[in-house]
N, C-alpha and C positions, 0 to 999 in steps of 0.2 A: 348459607348466604351470610355475608357480613352485614353489619348494622347499617351501613350506608346505602346498600342496594335496596334494603327494605323501604327506605324513605325516599328513594329517588323518584318514584312515581308521583308521590304527593308534591315533591319539589318541582317537578316539571309542570304539574297542574297549576301550582302557585305562580311559577314564572310566566306561564301563558296568560293567566288572569291578570297578573301585574302588568304585563305588556299591553293587554287590552285597555286597562285603566290608564296607563301612561299615554298610550296613543290617543285615546279619546279626550283626555284632559289637555294635552298640549297641541295636538293636531287633529281637530275633529273632522277634517275633510277625509274623503276616502283614500286610503293608501293600501292597495291590495297586497303588497309584499308584507307589510307589517301585520295585516290581518291574517294572512296565510301562515306566517311564522307562528303567531300566537295560537291559531287554531291547531296547527300541527303539534305544538308543544302540549296543548291540552289533551288532544287525542292520544299522543304517545304516552303522556302521563297516566291517563285512564287505563290504557292497555297494559302498561307496565305494572300499575297498582293491582289490576285484576289478576294478572299472571302471577305476581308475587303472592297475593293472598291465596290463590288457588294452589300454589306449590307449598305454602306453609300449612295448609289445612290437613287434618288427619284423614279426611274422607276422600 
């Protein structure tokens, strides 16, 4: 794996959390599309990070 795919999971988590914060600070009313995109980014980032860590381990 190259060095960018190892950090892609954490980058997706950071992007999702940043989207949550931006949405909450500028538009506190409920917008389901923004919340869904942020949620999917966080879930995809967690999954990618776990898969990457599992593939890089010795066991």
